[in-house]
C-alpha positions as CSV (number, residue, x, y, z in Angstrom):
1,M,2.3,29.2,9.1
2,D,5.4,27.1,9.5
3,V,5.9,25.2,12.7
4,P,9.1,23.9,14.3
5,A,10.1,20.5,13.1
6,D,10.2,19.1,16.7
7,E,10.1,15.4,17.3
8,P,6.7,14.6,18.8
9,T,6.8,14.1,22.5
10,A,6.3,10.7,24.1
11,P,6.4,9.5,27.6
12,T,9.6,7.8,28.8
13,G,9.5,5.1,31.5
14,P,9.2,1.4,32.0
15,D,8.4,-1.1,29.3
16,P,4.8,-1.1,27.9
17,V,2.3,-2.9,30.0
18,P,0.6,-5.7,28.1
19,L,-3.1,-5.1,27.8
20,T,-4.8,-8.5,27.5
21,E,-8.3,-7.8,28.9
22,P,-10.6,-4.8,28.9
23,A,-10.7,-3.1,32.3
24,D,-14.4,-3.9,32.7
25,G,-14.2,-7.4,31.1
26,V,-15.5,-8.4,27.7
27,P,-19.2,-7.5,27.4
28,P,-21.8,-9.9,25.9
29,V,-22.6,-9.3,22.3
30,V,-25.6,-7.2,21.6
31,A,-27.7,-9.4,19.3
32,D,-31.4,-8.7,20.0
33,P,-33.6,-5.5,20.1
34,A,-33.8,-5.4,23.9
35,A,-30.1,-5.5,24.3
36,L,-29.7,-2.9,21.6
37,R,-32.1,-0.6,23.5
38,R,-30.0,-1.0,26.7
39,A,-26.8,-0.2,24.8
40,A,-28.4,2.9,23.2
41,D,-29.7,4.2,26.5
42,A,-26.4,3.7,28.2
43,L,-24.5,5.5,25.4
44,A,-27.0,8.3,25.2
45,G,-26.8,8.9,29.0
46,A,-23.0,9.1,29.0
47,K,-20.7,12.0,28.2
48,G,-17.8,12.7,26.0
49,P,-16.5,11.3,22.7
50,V,-17.5,7.9,21.5
51,A,-14.8,5.4,20.5
52,V,-15.9,3.5,17.5
53,D,-14.5,0.6,15.5
54,T,-15.8,-2.1,13.1
55,E,-14.8,-5.6,12.1
56,R,-15.4,-6.7,8.5
57,A,-14.6,-9.9,6.6
58,S,-12.4,-8.6,3.9
59,G,-10.8,-11.5,2.0
60,Y,-13.6,-13.8,3.0
61,R,-16.8,-12.0,1.8
62,Y,-17.7,-10.0,-1.3
63,S,-19.4,-7.2,0.7
64,Q,-17.6,-4.8,3.0
65,R,-20.4,-4.7,5.5
66,A,-19.7,-4.5,9.3
67,Y,-20.0,-7.8,11.1
68,L,-19.3,-6.2,14.5
69,V,-19.5,-2.7,15.7
70,Q,-17.5,-1.7,18.9
71,L,-18.5,1.3,20.9
72,R,-17.1,2.8,24.1
73,R,-18.0,6.0,26.0
74,E,-17.0,7.2,29.4
75,G,-19.8,6.3,31.8
76,A,-21.3,3.7,29.5
77,G,-18.5,1.2,29.1
78,T,-17.9,-0.9,26.0
79,W,-20.6,-2.4,23.8
80,L,-20.1,-5.0,21.0
81,V,-23.0,-4.9,18.6
82,D,-23.8,-7.6,16.0
83,P,-25.6,-5.9,13.1
84,I,-26.1,-9.2,11.3
85,A,-28.1,-10.7,14.1
86,L,-30.1,-7.4,14.3
87,G,-30.8,-7.4,10.6
88,G,-29.0,-4.2,10.1
89,R,-31.7,-2.3,12.1
90,L,-29.8,-0.1,14.6
91,D,-32.3,2.7,14.9
92,P,-32.0,3.2,18.7
93,L,-28.2,3.4,18.3
94,V,-28.5,5.9,15.4
95,Q,-30.6,8.1,17.6
96,A,-28.4,7.7,20.7
97,L,-25.2,8.7,18.8
98,D,-26.8,11.5,16.8
99,G,-24.5,14.6,16.8
100,T,-21.8,13.0,19.0
101,E,-18.1,13.2,18.4
102,W,-16.7,9.8,17.2
103,V,-13.1,8.7,17.7
104,L,-11.9,6.2,15.0
105,H,-8.5,5.0,13.9
106,A,-8.2,5.2,10.1
107,A,-11.8,6.4,9.9
108,S,-12.1,6.2,6.1
109,Q,-11.9,2.4,6.3
110,D,-14.9,2.2,8.7
111,L,-17.2,5.1,7.8
112,P,-18.7,3.5,4.6
113,C,-19.8,0.3,6.4
114,L,-21.1,2.4,9.3
115,A,-23.1,4.6,6.9
116,E,-24.7,1.5,5.5
117,L,-26.2,1.0,9.0
118,G,-27.3,4.6,9.2
119,L,-24.5,5.5,11.6
120,R,-22.7,8.8,10.8
121,P,-20.6,11.0,13.2
122,G,-21.6,14.5,14.0
123,V,-17.9,15.3,14.7
124,L,-14.9,13.2,13.9
125,F,-11.4,12.7,15.4
126,D,-9.2,10.3,13.5
127,T,-6.3,9.1,15.6
128,E,-4.3,7.6,12.6
129,L,-4.6,10.9,10.7
130,A,-3.8,12.9,13.9
131,G,-0.6,10.8,14.3
132,R,0.4,11.5,10.7
133,L,-0.1,15.2,11.1
134,A,1.8,15.1,14.4
135,G,4.8,13.7,12.6
136,F,4.9,10.1,13.9
137,E,6.5,7.8,11.4
138,R,4.5,4.8,12.5
139,V,0.8,5.3,13.1
140,A,-0.7,1.9,13.6
141,L,-3.1,1.8,16.5
142,G,-0.9,-0.5,18.6
143,T,2.2,1.5,17.9
144,L,0.6,4.8,19.0
145,V,-0.9,3.3,22.1
146,E,2.4,1.8,23.1
147,R,4.4,5.0,22.4
148,L,1.9,7.5,23.9
149,L,0.0,5.6,26.5
150,G,2.5,2.9,27.6
151,Y,0.3,-0.1,26.9
152,R,0.9,-3.0,24.4
153,L,-2.3,-4.1,22.7
154,E,-2.7,-7.8,22.0
155,K,-3.3,-8.1,18.2
156,G,-3.8,-10.9,15.8
157,H,-7.4,-11.2,14.6
158,G,-7.8,-8.1,12.4
159,A,-7.7,-10.2,9.2
160,A,-10.0,-12.9,10.6
161,D,-13.4,-14.0,9.1
162,W,-15.7,-11.9,11.2
163,S,-18.7,-13.3,9.4
164,R,-18.2,-16.4,11.5
165,R,-20.8,-17.2,14.1
166,P,-20.5,-17.6,17.0
167,L,-17.5,-15.3,17.3
168,P,-14.7,-16.9,19.4
169,A,-14.1,-15.4,22.9
170,D,-10.5,-14.3,22.1
171,W,-11.8,-12.4,19.0
172,L,-14.3,-10.5,21.2
173,T,-11.5,-9.6,23.6
174,Y,-9.4,-8.3,20.7
175,A,-12.4,-6.3,19.4
176,A,-13.2,-4.7,22.8
177,L,-9.5,-3.7,23.3
178,D,-9.5,-1.8,20.0
179,V,-11.8,0.8,21.6
180,E,-10.5,0.5,25.2
181,L,-8.0,3.3,24.9
182,L,-9.1,5.3,21.8
183,V,-10.4,8.3,23.7
184,Q,-7.3,8.5,25.9
185,L,-5.2,8.3,22.7
186,R,-7.3,11.1,21.2
187,D,-6.7,13.4,24.1
188,V,-2.9,12.9,24.0
189,L,-2.8,13.4,20.2
190,E,-4.9,16.6,20.5
191,A,-2.5,18.0,23.1
192,E,0.4,17.2,20.8
193,L,-1.2,18.8,17.8
194,E,-2.0,21.8,19.9
195,R,1.7,22.0,21.0
196,Q,2.9,21.9,17.4
197,G,0.3,24.5,16.2
198,K,-1.4,22.0,14.0
199,L,-4.7,21.4,15.7
200,A,-6.7,23.6,13.4
201,W,-5.2,21.7,10.4
202,A,-6.2,18.4,11.9
203,F,-9.8,19.6,12.5
204,E,-10.0,20.6,8.8
205,E,-8.7,17.1,7.8
206,F,-11.1,15.3,10.1
207,E,-14.1,17.2,8.6
208,A,-12.9,16.5,5.1
209,V,-12.9,12.7,5.9
210,R,-16.2,12.9,7.7
211,T,-18.0,14.6,4.8
212,A,-16.2,12.8,1.9
213,P,-18.5,11.2,-0.6
214,L,-18.4,7.5,-1.2
215,P,-15.6,6.5,-3.6
216,R,-16.7,6.3,-7.2
217,P,-16.7,2.8,-8.8
218,R,-13.4,2.1,-10.5
219,T,-13.3,2.3,-14.3
220,D,-12.6,-1.2,-15.8
221,P,-11.9,-2.8,-12.4
222,W,-11.0,-6.1,-14.2
223,R,-7.7,-4.4,-15.3
224,R,-6.5,-4.7,-11.7
225,T,-6.3,-8.5,-12.1
226,S,-2.9,-9.5,-10.8
227,G,-0.5,-10.2,-13.6
228,I,-2.5,-8.5,-16.3
229,H,0.4,-6.1,-17.0
230,R,2.0,-8.9,-18.9
231,V,-0.9,-9.2,-21.4
232,R,-0.8,-7.1,-24.5
233,N,-2.9,-9.1,-26.9
234,Q,-6.4,-7.7,-27.1
235,R,-8.1,-11.0,-27.4
236,Q,-6.4,-12.2,-24.3
237,L,-7.5,-9.1,-22.5
238,A,-11.0,-9.8,-23.6
239,L,-10.7,-13.3,-22.1
240,V,-9.5,-11.9,-18.8
241,R,-12.3,-9.4,-18.7
242,S,-15.0,-12.0,-19.4
243,L,-13.6,-14.4,-16.8
244,W,-13.3,-11.6,-14.3
245,E,-16.9,-10.5,-14.9
246,A,-18.2,-14.1,-14.5
247,R,-16.2,-14.6,-11.3
248,D,-17.5,-11.2,-10.0
249,A,-21.1,-12.2,-10.6
250,V,-20.7,-15.5,-8.8
251,A,-18.9,-13.8,-5.9
252,R,-21.5,-11.1,-5.5
253,E,-24.4,-13.6,-5.6
254,R,-22.7,-15.9,-3.0
255,D,-21.2,-13.0,-0.9
256,I,-17.7,-14.6,-1.2
257,A,-14.5,-12.8,-1.8
258,P,-13.7,-13.1,-5.6
259,G,-10.3,-14.6,-4.9
260,R,-11.9,-17.4,-3.0
261,V,-14.1,-18.2,-6.0
262,L,-11.2,-18.3,-8.4
263,P,-7.7,-16.9,-7.9
264,D,-6.3,-14.3,-10.3
265,S,-3.6,-16.7,-11.3
266,A,-6.2,-19.1,-12.6
267,L,-7.9,-16.3,-14.6
268,M,-4.6,-15.4,-16.2
269,E,-3.7,-19.0,-17.0
270,A,-7.0,-19.7,-18.6
271,A,-6.8,-16.5,-20.7
272,A,-3.2,-17.4,-21.8
273,R,-4.1,-21.0,-22.7
274,N,-7.6,-20.2,-24.1
275,P,-9.0,-23.8,-23.8
276,V,-11.6,-24.6,-26.4
277,S,-13.3,-27.4,-24.4
278,E,-14.2,-28.2,-20.8
279,A,-11.7,-31.1,-20.9
280,E,-8.9,-28.7,-21.8
281,L,-10.0,-26.3,-19.1
282,L,-10.1,-29.0,-16.5
283,A,-6.6,-30.0,-17.4
284,L,-5.3,-26.7,-16.1
285,P,-4.0,-27.0,-12.5
286,V,-6.4,-24.8,-10.5
287,F,-9.4,-26.1,-12.5
288,R,-8.9,-29.7,-11.5
289,G,-10.4,-29.3,-8.1
290,R,-13.9,-30.4,-7.3
291,A,-15.3,-26.9,-6.8
292,Q,-14.0,-25.7,-10.2
293,R,-15.2,-28.8,-11.9
294,R,-18.7,-27.9,-10.8
295,M,-18.2,-24.4,-12.2
296,S,-16.6,-25.4,-15.4
297,S,-19.6,-24.4,-17.6
298,V,-19.5,-20.9,-16.1
299,W,-15.9,-20.4,-17.0
300,M,-16.3,-22.0,-20.5
301,N,-19.2,-19.8,-21.3
302,A,-17.1,-16.7,-20.3
303,L,-14.3,-17.9,-22.5
304,R,-16.6,-18.5,-25.5
305,K,-18.3,-15.2,-25.0
306,A,-14.9,-13.4,-25.3
307,A,-13.8,-15.5,-28.2
308,A,-16.9,-14.6,-30.2
309,L,-16.4,-10.8,-29.9
310,A,-15.8,-8.8,-33.0
311,K,-12.4,-7.0,-33.2
312,S,-14.1,-3.7,-32.6
313,E,-15.5,-5.0,-29.3
314,L,-12.1,-6.0,-27.9
315,P,-10.7,-3.9,-25.0
316,E,-7.9,-1.4,-25.7
317,P,-4.4,-2.5,-24.6
318,A,-4.3,0.4,-22.1
319,G,-7.3,1.4,-20.0
320,Q,-8.9,4.8,-20.4
321,H,-8.2,7.4,-17.7
322,D,-9.1,11.1,-17.3
323,G,-5.8,12.1,-15.8
324,P,-2.3,12.7,-17.0
325,P,0.0,9.9,-18.2
326,P,2.4,8.2,-15.8
327,P,5.1,10.7,-14.7
328,N,7.9,8.5,-16.1
329,R,6.6,9.4,-19.6
330,W,6.4,13.1,-19.1
331,A,9.9,13.9,-20.2
332,D,9.1,12.6,-23.7
333,K,5.5,13.8,-24.0
334,D,5.9,17.3,-22.4
335,P,9.3,18.2,-21.0
336,D,8.0,21.4,-19.5
337,A,5.4,19.5,-17.5
338,A,8.1,17.2,-16.3
339,A,10.1,20.2,-15.2
340,R,7.1,21.6,-13.4
341,L,6.5,18.3,-11.6
342,A,10.1,18.0,-10.5
343,A,10.1,21.6,-9.2
344,A,6.7,21.0,-7.4
345,R,7.9,17.8,-5.7
346,G,11.0,19.6,-4.5
347,A,9.1,22.5,-3.1
348,L,6.5,20.3,-1.4
349,A,9.2,18.1,0.1
350,T,10.8,21.2,1.7
351,V,7.5,22.3,3.2
352,A,6.7,18.8,4.4
353,E,10.1,18.5,6.1
354,A,9.8,21.9,7.7
355,N,6.5,21.0,9.2
356,T,7.1,17.3,10.0
357,I,4.2,16.2,7.8
358,P,4.2,13.3,5.2
359,V,4.3,15.0,1.8
360,E,1.2,13.0,0.7
361,N,-0.8,14.6,3.6
362,L,0.4,18.1,2.5
363,L,-1.3,17.8,-0.9
364,L,-2.8,14.8,-2.7
365,P,-0.2,13.5,-5.2
366,D,-2.9,13.2,-7.9
367,L,-3.8,16.8,-7.5
368,V,-0.2,17.8,-7.8
369,R,0.3,15.8,-11.0
370,R,-2.9,17.1,-12.6
371,T,-2.0,20.7,-11.7
372,C,1.5,20.4,-13.1
373,W,0.4,18.6,-16.3
374,Q,-2.3,21.2,-17.0
375,P,-1.6,24.4,-15.0
376,P,-4.0,27.3,-15.1
377,A,-3.4,29.8,-17.9
378,D,-3.1,32.5,-15.2
379,L,-0.3,31.6,-12.8
380,S,-1.3,34.2,-10.2
381,P,-1.5,33.0,-6.6
382,E,-5.2,33.5,-6.7
383,S,-5.7,31.3,-9.8
384,V,-3.4,28.6,-8.4
385,A,-5.2,28.7,-5.1
386,A,-8.6,28.3,-6.9
387,V,-7.3,25.2,-8.8
388,L,-6.1,23.6,-5.5
389,R,-9.4,24.5,-3.7
390,E,-11.4,23.0,-6.6
391,G,-9.2,19.8,-6.4
392,G,-10.2,19.4,-2.7
393,A,-7.2,21.0,-0.9
394,R,-8.0,22.4,2.5
395,S,-7.2,26.0,3.5
396,W,-4.2,25.0,5.6
397,Q,-2.7,23.0,2.8
398,I,-3.2,25.9,0.3
399,E,-1.6,28.3,2.8
400,L,1.5,26.2,3.2
401,T,2.0,25.1,-0.4
402,L,0.8,28.0,-2.5
403,E,4.0,30.0,-2.8
404,G,6.2,27.1,-3.7
405,L,3.7,25.5,-6.0
406,A,3.0,28.7,-7.9
407,K,6.7,29.2,-8.4
408,A,7.2,25.6,-9.6
409,L,4.5,26.0,-12.2
410,T,6.7,28.6,-14.0
411,A,9.5,26.0,-14.5
412,T,10.5,25.0,-18.0
413,A,12.7,22.3,-19.4
414,P,16.3,23.3,-20.1
415,Q,16.8,24.0,-23.8
416,P,19.3,21.8,-25.6
417,Q,22.4,23.8,-26.6
418,S,23.1,24.2,-30.3
419,Q,26.4,22.9,-31.7
420,S,27.8,26.4,-32.0
421,E,26.9,27.2,-28.4
422,S,28.6,24.1,-27.1
423,Q,31.9,25.0,-28.8
424,P,34.5,26.4,-26.4
């Protein structure tokens, strides 16, 4: 069903109130089994949804593990759990939270590292996704809290190195505040989605996020090296690949973010210069430092390994992929597919605007491209719906988009006029 494209409601009143401390103060960090048992008992004995967040050390560590888990439940207060100090053994917490509803913001970022600890929600409410479906243009946690609840969160440590121990007091304050108002935000967003007639859609989306499988490893992840788009020579690509793999092995072993082992710019420069000796390698700017001098044999071995490859072993200039080509090439490769994609994008934009939903939340762009590139032979609504369903589209998405997309799949490229037809 279509819903009115109303602007989401928000309270009006005085300026937002700065929220600098949790209402109950910052709790001590749970770092031993006895404290973990107390936290689990308190959370199990409380009622209502559980606000959950994690802090990782992206940009500092190779792993994406959780270095702090924040939990808050009405009647239990806030708990800050250190899974590193506990050796990753959170069994009492797993049991206490079994079957409960969790409230997270941008849940897909946190669920994988929580699953590593055995923590999985029974029911999920994602406040970021709820904000998108409700039509808010800006859905950062601080923005939604300020607009809907009237508080301004103190931010600033989200990109910090949370593997650091002990954790500074101001970091712990920041971490506790991230779950302080999540449940209240959930309730306001639920009411807004209900008002707009979108609550059932949101529940479908939350369940899809909750049950989504872990992302598959990327094919040829080395091809994401910054600056590699400028490389066309296959031998140079092999040098980049070999250096990337050597760096990745070091980073994995030491649990250090790869960019802190060796920046992408250094990989690219070494591949472009292709030094044949350690002296030539150490003459390059980044490799002059003490840390890189100690690692020079690792990088030279990687370069020599790539240099010794037979031509048949060199990587192709373009990586392999199982999807359609980039849309900017469609007009040349398949003009009818380009016409279908243009029609589909127009139809989806109209539906998204009518329902105040970002078009990327209406249907996954990759699913739209794949369907337009290779549509089903039978363009009946039933067949198109089956393709969408197989591609992961939810029932509400199919209901909203099926008519427009099925029509778009019949589009063809305009035929060029013959010379006689173009004469007046």
